[in-house]
TORFIDO-926366 format. One record per residue (C-alpha): residue number from 1; residue in three letters; x, y, z. Coordinates in steps of 0.5 Angstrom, whole numbers, plus 500, padded with zeros to 3 digits. Layout:
# residues N
(NUM,ala,(X,Y,Z));
...
//
This chain:
# residues 462
(1,met,(184,078,538));
(2,ala,(192,076,539));
(3,ala,(194,078,546));
(4,thr,(199,084,547));
(5,thr,(206,082,549));
(6,thr,(211,086,553));
(7,gln,(218,085,551));
(8,leu,(222,083,557));
(9,leu,(227,089,560));
(10,pro,(234,089,560));
(11,ser,(237,089,567));
(12,ala,(236,095,571));
(13,arg,(244,097,572));
(14,ser,(244,096,564));
(15,leu,(238,101,563));
(16,lys,(242,106,567));
(17,asn,(247,107,561));
(18,thr,(241,110,557));
(19,thr,(242,116,561));
(20,ser,(247,120,557));
(21,pro,(252,125,560));
(22,ala,(248,131,558));
(23,glu,(241,128,561));
(24,leu,(245,126,568));
(25,ser,(248,134,568));
(26,asn,(241,136,566));
(27,leu,(243,139,560));
(28,val,(239,140,554));
(29,pro,(242,135,548));
(30,phe,(243,139,541));
(31,asp,(243,132,537));
(32,asp,(237,133,533));
(33,leu,(238,141,532));
(34,val,(245,139,530));
(35,ala,(243,133,525));
(36,ser,(238,137,522));
(37,lys,(244,142,519));
(38,ala,(249,140,513));
(39,val,(256,140,515));
(40,tyr,(261,145,513));
(41,asp,(265,144,507));
(42,gln,(269,150,504));
(43,arg,(267,148,497));
(44,thr,(261,144,497));
(45,thr,(257,147,503));
(46,pro,(260,154,505));
(47,asp,(254,155,509));
(48,gly,(254,149,513));
(49,leu,(255,148,521));
(50,ile,(262,148,523));
(51,asn,(262,143,529));
(52,val,(268,143,534));
(53,phe,(264,139,539));
(54,gly,(269,134,539));
(55,ala,(277,134,541));
(56,lys,(280,132,534));
(57,ser,(287,134,531));
(58,tyr,(288,133,524));
(59,leu,(295,138,525));
(60,met,(299,132,523));
(61,leu,(296,127,518));
(62,asp,(300,129,513));
(63,trp,(306,128,517));
(64,val,(304,121,519));
(65,lys,(302,120,512));
(66,glu,(309,121,509));
(67,trp,(312,117,515));
(68,trp,(308,111,513));
(69,ser,(309,112,506));
(70,lys,(316,110,508));
(71,glu,(314,104,513));
(72,gln,(309,100,509));
(73,asp,(313,097,504));
(74,asp,(315,092,509));
(75,phe,(309,092,513));
(76,glu,(306,085,513));
(77,val,(298,086,514));
(78,asp,(297,079,514));
(79,asn,(301,079,521));
(80,thr,(296,084,524));
(81,leu,(290,080,522));
(82,pro,(290,074,527));
(83,tyr,(289,075,535));
(84,gly,(295,078,538));
(85,asn,(297,078,545));
(86,arg,(291,081,549));
(87,phe,(296,084,554));
(88,gly,(299,089,548));
(89,ser,(306,087,547));
(90,asp,(313,087,550));
(91,val,(315,091,544));
(92,leu,(310,096,545));
(93,lys,(310,097,553));
(94,gln,(318,098,552));
(95,ser,(317,104,547));
(96,leu,(311,107,552));
(97,ala,(316,106,558));
(98,asn,(322,110,554));
(99,ile,(317,115,552));
(100,phe,(314,116,559));
(101,asn,(322,116,562));
(102,gly,(324,121,556));
(103,asn,(318,125,554));
(104,phe,(314,125,560));
(105,gln,(321,125,565));
(106,ser,(319,120,570));
(107,lys,(323,121,576));
(108,val,(323,113,578));
(109,pro,(324,110,571));
(110,val,(317,106,569));
(111,lys,(318,099,567));
(112,ser,(314,096,562));
(113,glu,(311,091,567));
(114,glu,(308,097,570));
(115,ile,(304,099,564));
(116,ile,(297,097,562));
(117,ile,(295,097,555));
(118,thr,(287,098,553));
(119,cys,(283,099,547));
(120,gly,(282,107,549));
(121,thr,(282,111,555));
(122,thr,(274,111,556));
(123,pro,(275,103,557));
(124,leu,(281,105,561));
(125,ile,(277,110,566));
(126,asn,(271,105,566));
(127,leu,(276,099,568));
(128,leu,(279,104,574));
(129,gly,(272,105,576));
(130,tyr,(271,098,577));
(131,thr,(277,096,580));
(132,leu,(279,102,585));
(133,phe,(272,103,588));
(134,glu,(266,100,591));
(135,ser,(259,102,589));
(136,gly,(257,108,593));
(137,asp,(265,111,594));
(138,ala,(266,118,591));
(139,val,(272,121,587));
(140,met,(274,128,588));
(141,met,(276,133,582));
(142,pro,(277,140,581));
(143,cys,(273,144,576));
(144,pro,(272,145,570));
(145,asn,(274,138,568));
(146,phe,(273,132,563));
(147,ser,(265,131,562));
(148,gly,(267,124,560));
(149,phe,(269,122,567));
(150,gln,(261,123,569));
(151,ala,(259,117,565));
(152,asn,(264,112,567));
(153,met,(264,114,574));
(154,glu,(257,115,576));
(155,ile,(253,111,571));
(156,arg,(257,105,569));
(157,asn,(260,104,576));
(158,asp,(256,108,581));
(159,val,(261,112,584));
(160,glu,(260,119,586));
(161,leu,(263,125,583));
(162,val,(265,131,588));
(163,lys,(266,137,584));
(164,val,(271,142,587));
(165,pro,(269,149,585));
(166,thr,(276,151,584));
(167,asp,(274,155,578));
(168,ser,(270,160,582));
(169,asp,(272,160,589));
(170,pro,(274,167,591));
(171,gln,(280,165,595));
(172,ile,(283,162,589));
(173,glu,(286,167,584));
(174,asp,(288,162,579));
(175,gln,(288,155,580));
(176,phe,(293,153,576));
(177,ala,(298,158,578));
(178,ala,(303,156,584));
(179,ser,(301,162,588));
(180,ser,(294,159,589));
(181,ser,(297,152,591));
(182,asp,(295,153,598));
(183,ala,(288,156,597));
(184,phe,(287,150,592));
(185,ile,(289,145,597));
(186,ser,(284,149,602));
(187,ala,(278,148,597));
(188,phe,(280,141,597));
(189,asp,(280,140,604));
(190,arg,(273,144,605));
(191,ala,(270,139,600));
(192,tyr,(273,133,603));
(193,asn,(271,135,610));
(194,ser,(264,137,608));
(195,tyr,(263,130,604));
(196,val,(266,126,610));
(197,gln,(262,129,615));
(198,glu,(255,127,612));
(199,gly,(258,120,612));
(200,gly,(261,119,605));
(201,lys,(267,116,603));
(202,ile,(272,119,598));
(203,lys,(277,114,595));
(204,ala,(281,118,590));
(205,val,(282,125,586));
(206,leu,(282,125,579));
(207,thr,(285,131,575));
(208,ser,(286,132,567));
(209,asn,(293,135,566));
(210,pro,(293,139,562));
(211,asn,(286,141,564));
(212,asn,(280,140,559));
(213,pro,(277,144,557));
(214,ser,(281,150,559));
(215,gly,(288,149,556));
(216,arg,(292,150,562));
(217,cys,(297,146,566));
(218,tyr,(297,145,574));
(219,ser,(304,148,577));
(220,arg,(309,143,579));
(221,glu,(308,146,586));
(222,thr,(300,145,586));
(223,leu,(301,138,584));
(224,lys,(306,136,589));
(225,lys,(302,139,594));
(226,leu,(296,135,591));
(227,ile,(300,129,591));
(228,ala,(302,130,599));
(229,trp,(295,131,600));
(230,cys,(292,125,597));
(231,thr,(298,121,601));
(232,glu,(296,124,607));
(233,lys,(289,122,606));
(234,lys,(291,115,604));
(235,ile,(287,116,597));
(236,his,(289,115,590));
(237,phe,(291,120,585));
(238,ile,(289,119,578));
(239,ser,(292,124,573));
(240,asp,(289,124,566));
(241,glu,(295,126,562));
(242,ile,(292,125,555));
(243,tyr,(294,132,552));
(244,gly,(301,131,555));
(245,leu,(305,132,549));
(246,ser,(300,138,547));
(247,ser,(303,143,550));
(248,phe,(308,149,548));
(249,ala,(312,154,552));
(250,ser,(308,161,554));
(251,glu,(310,167,558));
(252,gly,(307,167,565));
(253,met,(304,160,564));
(254,asp,(306,153,567));
(255,thr,(308,148,562));
(256,phe,(306,140,563));
(257,thr,(309,137,569));
(258,arg,(308,129,569));
(259,val,(305,127,576));
(260,leu,(310,121,576));
(261,ser,(316,126,575));
(262,leu,(314,128,582));
(263,val,(314,122,586));
(264,glu,(321,120,589));
(265,glu,(324,113,589));
(266,asp,(323,112,597));
(267,ser,(317,116,598));
(268,glu,(311,115,602));
(269,glu,(307,115,595));
(270,met,(312,109,592));
(271,lys,(310,105,598));
(272,leu,(303,106,598));
(273,gly,(302,106,591));
(274,asn,(297,111,590));
(275,ile,(299,115,584));
(276,his,(297,113,577));
(277,ala,(297,116,570));
(278,phe,(294,115,564));
(279,trp,(295,117,556));
(280,gly,(293,115,550));
(281,ala,(293,115,542));
(282,ser,(287,120,540));
(283,lys,(290,127,542));
(284,asp,(297,128,542));
(285,leu,(298,123,536));
(286,gly,(291,125,533));
(287,met,(290,117,532));
(288,gly,(283,116,536));
(289,gly,(281,111,530));
(290,leu,(286,106,533));
(291,arg,(283,106,540));
(292,ala,(289,105,545));
(293,gly,(290,107,552));
(294,phe,(296,107,556));
(295,phe,(296,106,564));
(296,val,(302,107,569));
(297,thr,(301,105,576));
(298,arg,(306,102,581));
(299,asn,(301,099,585));
(300,arg,(302,091,585));
(301,gln,(296,089,588));
(302,leu,(292,094,582));
(303,leu,(296,091,577));
(304,lys,(295,084,579));
(305,val,(287,085,578));
(306,leu,(288,089,572));
(307,thr,(292,084,568));
(308,pro,(286,079,568));
(309,leu,(281,084,566));
(310,gln,(285,086,560));
(311,trp,(281,081,557));
(312,tyr,(275,086,556));
(313,val,(279,092,553));
(314,ile,(284,088,548));
(315,pro,(287,093,543));
(316,thr,(287,090,536));
(317,his,(293,087,534));
(318,phe,(293,092,528));
(319,thr,(293,098,533));
(320,val,(299,094,537));
(321,val,(303,093,531));
(322,phe,(302,100,528));
(323,leu,(304,103,535));
(324,glu,(310,099,536));
(325,arg,(313,102,529));
(326,phe,(311,109,530));
(327,leu,(313,110,538));
(328,ser,(319,106,537));
(329,ser,(321,110,530));
(330,ser,(327,114,530));
(331,arg,(323,120,528));
(332,phe,(318,120,534));
(333,asn,(321,126,537));
(334,glu,(321,130,530));
(335,tyr,(314,128,530));
(336,val,(313,131,537));
(337,thr,(317,137,536));
(338,thr,(313,139,529));
(339,phe,(306,138,533));
(340,arg,(308,143,538));
(341,ala,(310,148,533));
(342,arg,(304,147,529));
(343,leu,(300,147,535));
(344,glu,(303,154,537));
(345,glu,(302,157,530));
(346,gly,(295,155,530));
(347,tyr,(293,157,537));
(348,lys,(297,164,535));
(349,arg,(293,165,529));
(350,val,(286,163,532));
(351,thr,(287,167,538));
(352,ser,(289,173,533));
(353,ala,(283,172,530));
(354,leu,(279,172,536));
(355,arg,(282,179,539));
(356,glu,(281,182,532));
(357,lys,(274,180,533));
(358,asn,(274,182,540));
(359,ile,(271,176,543));
(360,pro,(274,174,550));
(361,phe,(278,168,552));
(362,his,(282,165,557));
(363,pro,(290,165,554));
(364,ser,(292,158,555));
(365,asn,(298,154,552));
(366,ser,(296,146,552));
(367,gly,(291,142,549));
(368,leu,(287,142,543));
(369,tyr,(282,148,545));
(370,ile,(281,155,547));
(371,trp,(276,157,553));
(372,leu,(272,162,551));
(373,asp,(268,167,555));
(374,leu,(262,169,552));
(375,ser,(259,171,559));
(376,gln,(257,178,556));
(377,trp,(252,176,551));
(378,ser,(249,171,556));
(379,lys,(245,177,559));
(380,tyr,(241,177,553));
(381,phe,(237,171,556));
(382,glu,(233,169,562));
(383,gly,(235,163,566));
(384,gly,(240,161,572));
(385,leu,(248,159,571));
(386,lys,(246,152,571));
(387,thr,(241,148,567));
(388,glu,(236,144,572));
(389,lys,(230,140,572));
(390,val,(224,143,576));
(391,asp,(219,140,580));
(392,asp,(214,137,574));
(393,gly,(220,134,571));
(394,glu,(221,140,566));
(395,val,(228,142,564));
(396,lys,(229,150,565));
(397,gln,(235,152,561));
(398,ser,(241,156,563));
(399,lys,(243,162,560));
(400,gln,(249,159,557));
(401,val,(245,153,554));
(402,lys,(240,159,551));
(403,leu,(246,163,548));
(404,leu,(249,156,545));
(405,arg,(242,155,541));
(406,trp,(242,162,538));
(407,ile,(249,161,536));
(408,val,(248,154,533));
(409,glu,(241,157,529));
(410,glu,(244,164,527));
(411,gly,(251,163,527));
(412,gly,(252,156,524));
(413,val,(257,154,530));
(414,tyr,(257,148,535));
(415,phe,(261,147,541));
(416,pro,(260,145,548));
(417,thr,(258,149,554));
(418,gly,(262,150,560));
(419,glu,(256,146,564));
(420,glu,(259,140,560));
(421,phe,(265,140,564));
(422,his,(262,142,570));
(423,ser,(264,149,570));
(424,asn,(261,154,575));
(425,leu,(263,160,570));
(426,asp,(257,163,566));
(427,gly,(258,163,559));
(428,his,(264,159,558));
(429,tyr,(265,154,552));
(430,arg,(270,150,549));
(431,phe,(273,152,542));
(432,val,(277,146,539));
(433,tyr,(281,149,534));
(434,thr,(286,144,531));
(435,ala,(281,140,526));
(436,asp,(283,145,521));
(437,ile,(286,152,523));
(438,ser,(283,156,517));
(439,thr,(276,153,518));
(440,ser,(277,155,526));
(441,val,(278,162,523));
(442,val,(272,162,519));
(443,leu,(268,160,525));
(444,val,(271,166,529));
(445,asp,(268,171,524));
(446,arg,(261,167,524));
(447,leu,(261,168,531));
(448,arg,(262,175,531));
(449,lys,(257,176,526));
(450,cys,(252,172,530));
(451,leu,(254,176,537));
(452,asp,(253,182,533));
(453,lys,(246,180,531));
(454,leu,(244,178,538));
(455,glu,(246,185,541));
(456,lys,(242,188,535));
(457,glu,(236,184,536));
(458,lys,(236,183,544));
(459,lys,(238,190,546));
(460,ser,(232,193,546));
(461,val,(230,188,552));
(462,phe,(235,191,557));
//
């Protein structure tokens, strides 16, 4: 009888990457359920699943296609196939500097040599986790916040996330408003002191602004105070601004303020080099397939170590050449203006449908999504606020996860729970409406019908 051979295992650190962000957060993956359903198509599969889990925008594909039809005649594709400059290109960096200084209004002009170009923002975040932190360090972030930070920081780089519950703190009326800025900073103070007193070492604050998933922007006053707070603590402040151009004016809400627009020439922040920001092509430009991320820092020592590490995150030469043309085009500002108008128009159309169907949501003016509040329907399910693992390893689902399963099975709609974004609010979900506005309106109608069905079938329990 032949001897049984046990396959050799990969490294222990690599095995950590088999833990999905959902498992790390004790969430219950929906992959099998979603994969078992046909995908919605208005003509061929009108009863299929409407999946708006990912933050995608197709609002400007026709505009880009029309722009490209006039550019491609003298575009020599054979010049994009060989290796390019692994640092990007001087032309692209200068185009990006022009955008950061113009559209993003940096107070101290950004220089091209202060920009790092990578093959997407996810590799960029991973690179920052490697270069800014030691194993065991910690990063603070307000909640809710982008779920991808957890995978890049905790799994890949052994950097702990200290989640500040700014969405549920009773002392904070509105974490994005200037009127709550002092209470917002106080929440960070309490979380910082508690963690440090237990022996932890906090090295940075990480925000998404505009916020993902709420679609709100932090006020200018809040950002200024958070910058000052980080500088006082001598820690880094990293601002994820990937939705920086996805913002429109709305009464009573702040529009986007770029963090670099608040840093003065001779400030302590400039001397310390602790303020950093990044942007990318996937959200504002709707070009996720190009895989391009852009990082800005004035920290010379950080730039020195990031430069050789770009070898591991090289953008394709095609991406570089394409973006050189697009970002330096005389029509780029026309793109931004048109995109914002379409974004606002789509938001108004979808939120009008939500109001008509009496589905609660939080008003917003940024990002590609709407923050739904379905907490009045989570009461029909048993469970706590968060999904957790009990002593025997069994997963105890939260009420909002159980509600989502109902919505997927009965309504044919799939979007992420607030748990994915570390929210402390019950029954919240991120609804990305920008893939197709008409489909999003269909989603609203489906959601209302399945919630009505839930009320009818479950109300006898209460």
